[in-house]
N, C-alpha and C positions, 0 to 999 in steps of 0.2 A: 622407523619413528625412533628418536632418541628419548629414553625415559631414565629417570633415576627413581630406585624403589627404596625406601626406608624401612627399617623394622627395628624393633627392640625397646620401644619406649613402654612405659607402664608406671605404676604406682610402687614406691618403695619407701621404707622407713629411713629417717635420718641416719646417716653412717653406712647405709647399704650401698650396693653396686648395681649398674645397668650397663649392658653394652648395646651399643646403637649400630646398625649396619646401613651402608648406603652402597647399592649396587646398580650398575647399568644394566638396563633392558634392552636388548636388541642385538643382533648378529654384528660381529666384526668390530665392535665398539672398544675403544681403549680410553679408560679414564686417566687424565693426566693430573693436573693440580686440582685439590679438593679442600673446601673450606666447610666447616660445620658452623652454624650460626644458632642463636636461640632468641627467642622473643617471648616475654611475658606480658600481660595486659597493663597497659600505661607505661610500657618502658620501650625505648628504642631497641632495635634489634643489635644484638651484640655478636661480634665474631668471637668464637670460642677457640677453635683449634684449626690449623691448616697443616697440609702435607703436600709437598711437591711430587712430581713424577719420580724424582730420583730419592725421595724418602726423607727430605729435610722437613722438619716440623717446627711449628711456632705456636705459643698458646698465650691466651689472655691471662693476665696476672691472677685474676679471680680463680681460675682453675688449675694454675701450675702446681705440680706435685701430686694432683688428685685425678686428673683427666690424662689419657693417652691415646693419641690418634695413631693409627697404623694401616697398613695397606697389604692386601693379598693380590698382587697383580695377575696370578693365574685364575683367580675367581672374579677379577674386575671388580673387587669389593673393597671399600674403605670401613674402618670401624672406629667407634669412638668409645672407649672403655672409660666409665665413669665410676671412681670409687670415692669413698667417704663423702657421699652425697649430703647436701645441706637443703634445707627448705628453700633457700634463696637460689637454688639451682633449678627450681620448678620453672618450666617454660616449654614452648613448642620448639623443637629442635629441627632444623632443616639442613640439608646438605646442599652444596652447589659445586658443580664439578665442570671442568673444562673437558670436554670429550671429543676425541678424534673420531670422526666417522667417515671412514673411507667411501662408503657408497654415496655420501654427500660431497665428498672431496673437500671436507672442511672441518675445522674445530669448532664446536658449538658450546654455549653455556647452558646447562640444564640445572633445574632445581628438583630436589625431591618433594614429596607431598607434605612433608612435616610429620613429626611424631610427638605425642605429648609426653613429657616426663613431669612427674608429680612426686615431690618429697615430702613426706608427713613428718611432723616433729614429734 
């Protein structure tokens, strides 16, 4: 079974930092391209940051200079370091990854369960 497990959300004051993790759960899996999304009530889902299998990154204008996406291929994990957090960053953050699953003989797309980030003013 191919699953993504997220962790690291929570409550933080404005200006604070959090680091989110997105890890593949399952044997012999390889995470390729990964996107972090966020969604808050009444708003459309927003693509926050992306990283390719080769490490190329891209960010939404709203988080450039504050968020950093990175990956540890040995741990099959992608991180989203969030600094200088603002109340408007409050949302449920979810990762979406393309995962090579050799036991399935296929690349599949998987979503994490979502993690709440709340930034107080």
